[in-house]
Every structure is written in C-alpha cells, then in structure tokens.
C-alpha positions in Angstrom: 7.3 -17.8 -1.8 9.8 -16.7 1.5 9.0 -16.0 4.2 9.5 -13.1 6.2 8.2 -13.9 9.3 6.4 -16.6 11.2 5.4 -16.5 15.1 3.3 -14.2 17.9 3.0 -11.2 17.5 1.5 -8.9 20.6 -1.8 -6.8 19.6 -3.7 -4.0 21.9 -6.8 -3.3 20.7 -7.1 -5.6 17.7 -4.6 -3.6 15.7 -1.4 -4.4 14.6 0.5 -2.0 11.2 3.4 -2.4 8.4 5.1 1.1 7.9 7.7 1.7 5.2 9.9 4.1 5.6 9.5 7.5 7.4 6.0 7.0 7.7 4.1 7.1 11.3 1.8 4.3 12.0 -1.9 5.9 10.5 -4.9 6.1 12.7 -8.2 4.1 12.4 -10.2 6.9 11.8 -7.9 8.2 8.6 -6.7 4.8 7.8 -10.1 3.5 6.7 -11.4 6.8 5.3 -13.7 5.9 2.1 -12.8 2.2 2.5 -15.0 -0.6 2.1 -13.9 -2.9 4.6 -13.0 -2.1 8.1 -10.3 -5.3 8.5 -7.4 -3.6 5.9 -6.8 0.4 6.4 -4.4 1.4 3.4 -5.3 4.9 2.8 -2.8 6.7 4.0 0.5 6.0 1.2 3.0 4.2 2.9 1.1 2.3 5.1 -1.4 -0.5 6.8 -3.4 -1.0 9.4 -4.7 -4.0 10.4 -7.5 -5.2 12.3 -7.1 -8.5 14.4 -10.1 -10.8 16.0 -8.1 -10.8 20.2 -8.6 -7.3 21.8 -5.2 -7.7 23.6 -2.4 -10.2 23.7 -0.1 -12.6 21.4 -1.5 -13.3 17.9 0.3 -16.0 15.1 1.0 -14.2 12.2 3.1 -15.0 9.0 4.7 -12.0 6.5 5.3 -13.9 3.2 7.1 -12.3 0.1 6.2 -13.5 -3.1 6.9 -13.5 -7.5 2.8 -13.4 -7.8 -0.8 -12.7 -6.8 -1.0 -15.7 -3.8 -4.9 -17.4 -4.1 -7.3 -16.7 -1.4 -6.6 -20.0 -0.2 -9.1 -21.8 3.0 -8.6 -18.3 4.5 -12.3 -17.0 5.7 -11.6 -13.4 5.3 -9.7 -11.8 3.0 -8.6 -8.1 1.7 -6.5 -7.1 -1.1 -4.9 -3.1 -1.0 -2.3 -1.3 -2.8 1.2 -0.7 -0.7 3.5 1.8 -2.6 6.9 1.9 -0.2 8.3 4.9 0.9 11.3 2.8 2.4 12.3 -0.6 4.8 9.0 -1.9 5.6 8.2 -2.7 9.6 5.2 -5.7 10.9 4.1 -4.3 14.4 1.6 -5.0 16.5 0.1 -1.8 18.4 2.5 0.9 19.5 5.2 -2.7 19.2 8.6 -2.9 18.2 8.7 -3.9 15.1 8.6 -8.1 15.0 11.0 -7.9 11.6 12.1 -5.8 9.3 13.0 -6.0 5.6 12.9 -4.2 1.8 10.3 -3.6 -1.0 12.8 -3.0 -3.7 9.3 -2.5 -5.8 7.8 0.7 -6.3 4.8 -0.9 -6.0 2.8 -3.7 -4.3 -0.5 -5.3 -3.4 -1.1 -6.9 0.0 -4.0 -9.5 1.0 -4.7 -9.4 4.6 -6.0 -13.2 5.5 -7.4 -14.0 8.6 -9.0 -16.7 10.3 -11.1 -16.9 13.3 -11.4 -13.5 14.0 -15.1 -14.0 15.8 -13.5 -17.2 18.6 -10.2 -14.4 18.7 -12.9 -11.2 19.1 -15.1 -13.6 22.0 -12.1 -14.7 24.1 -10.9 -10.9 23.8 -7.4 -11.9 26.1 -4.9 -14.4 24.6 -1.9 -15.5 26.6 -0.1 -18.9 27.6 -2.8 -20.8 28.9 -5.2 -19.2 26.9 -3.7 -18.9 22.8 -5.7 -17.3 20.8 -8.2 -18.9 18.5 -7.4 -16.3 15.5 -4.1 -16.6 13.2 -3.0 -14.3 10.1 -0.9 -13.7 7.2 0.0 -10.9 4.5 1.1 -11.6 1.7 3.0 -9.2 -0.1 3.4 -9.2 -4.4 5.3 -6.8 -6.4 2.0 -5.6 -8.7 1.7 -1.7 -10.8 -0.4 0.8 -9.0 -4.0 -0.1 -10.0 -6.9 1.2 -10.0 -9.2 1.3 -6.4 -11.9 -1.6 -7.1 -14.4 -3.1 -5.2 -16.1 -6.6 -5.2 -19.0 -6.7 -3.5 -19.7 -9.6 -0.7 -22.1 -10.6 1.8 -19.6 -9.3 4.1 -21.3 -5.4 4.3 -22.4 -6.9 7.7 -19.3 -8.4 9.2 -17.3 -5.3 8.6 -19.4 -3.2 10.0 -19.6 -4.9 13.5 -15.8 -5.1 13.3 -16.2 -1.5 12.4 -18.7 -0.4 15.6 -16.4 -2.2 18.5 -13.5 0.1 17.3 -15.7 3.4 16.7 -14.8 3.4 13.5 -16.5 4.8 10.8 -17.3 2.0 7.7 -19.1 4.2 4.7 -19.5 1.4 2.0 -18.1 3.5 -0.7 -15.3 3.3 -3.4 -11.4 2.9 -1.5 -8.7 1.8 -2.3 -9.1 -1.8 -0.6 -11.4 -4.6 -1.9 -13.1 -7.6 0.0 -12.6 -10.4 -1.8 -14.3 -12.8 1.1 -15.9 -13.1 4.9 -17.5 -15.3 6.2 -20.3 -13.8 8.6 -18.5 -12.3 11.2 -11.9 -4.3 27.1 -8.9 -3.8 28.5 -5.8 -2.6 27.9 -2.8 -4.4 29.4 -0.7 -3.2 31.9 1.9 -5.1 31.3 3.2 -7.6 28.2 3.9 -11.3 29.1 6.9 -13.4 27.5 5.5 -14.4 23.7 4.1 -18.3 24.1 7.5 -21.3 23.4 4.6 -22.3 20.9 3.1 -21.6 18.0 -1.0 -22.5 18.1 -2.3 -24.3 15.5 -4.4 -23.1 12.9 -3.1 -21.2 10.5 
C-alpha cells in the first residue's frame, strides 16, 4: 500500500472530486444518476464525485493506492465503485486546486470511499482550527478489471436518502456503478478560505 496524500482538504457544499486526464469535475445531477448510494458518484467516466459530512472547512482525508482489494476495516461507511482513468489523477476539494496528483497506469481500477463520523460532521457543519472536523475519509484505489455493475443491499437506503436530500440530489434506489457495502445509520458558503490547521485531527 502506498499513501499518496494524508492531510486536510478544504470542502465546500460537502463535496470533493477525483478527476483524471482532461475530465472536468462532474455535477451531482449527473454523477449520481441511477446509483444506490449518495456518497460516491461514479457515473461520469474518469471521475468521482465524493460527499462529506462537513459542509464547509478543512477535513482529514487520506488517498492510498493498493495492489489488491483492501478490507472494510473499521470505517462506518464504505462505498465501492469502478474507475477507468483518462490520464493523470487529481484529488481536490470543491472548486479548489488539487491537493495531490498521481499516475494511474492500469487500464481500470476499483475504488473505496470510506467515511467515519459523517453525522457528526453534518451536525457541526463548519470546520476550522477551533472546531476541527469530526468526520474523516479515505479514498482507496487498486487495479482491477472493469467489472459488471453490482449492488449490495443494506439498511443504508434511508441514510443515503437523507444525505442526498440535504444536497438536493435525486436518489433512485436502482442498479448503478457503485455498490454500498455498509453504512451505520446516518448553510453556508465560505467567503474566504483560511489556511489549513497545523494539525491533523485524530479519529481515522
């Protein structure tokens, strides 16, 4: 396993993206079409639209590259999706410059968007130096053949619907390019970005 990034990422509107090549960051209406989850939009080829609990502020995120599929670990929310890269990958907060760029040389990948503390992050809404984000995330990628689209049922449909309702995104519970492994439970726009805190909140 290789850690590509481990630090704080600024999110607005609870959004982050992974794009590859010249693919533009997707909009949520398109990214989540026909998906069963509201956490990782993977409909647009070569891009991922990722949801956080925190609405605005610095959130701890790790991006890691694996040789094989990782386990589910102790994460509260785990969504798996497919990605066919169109070139160099870039991970960024909403409307921000990428925090990391990296090569994805394999023809296709599987990804896991892992989350912890999303409800607490949503309840707090804003994160800054004095009020660190209570939620944390990891995006895991590993080479894998482009597989058929699968869905694993869970009790998370209600939680997923709540997340999407807060974002104003339609969430049909149909087959889609992501599958939700597990999920327990489940306004304001910044006018100026502060510098990231000099510490990384624990709890990953």
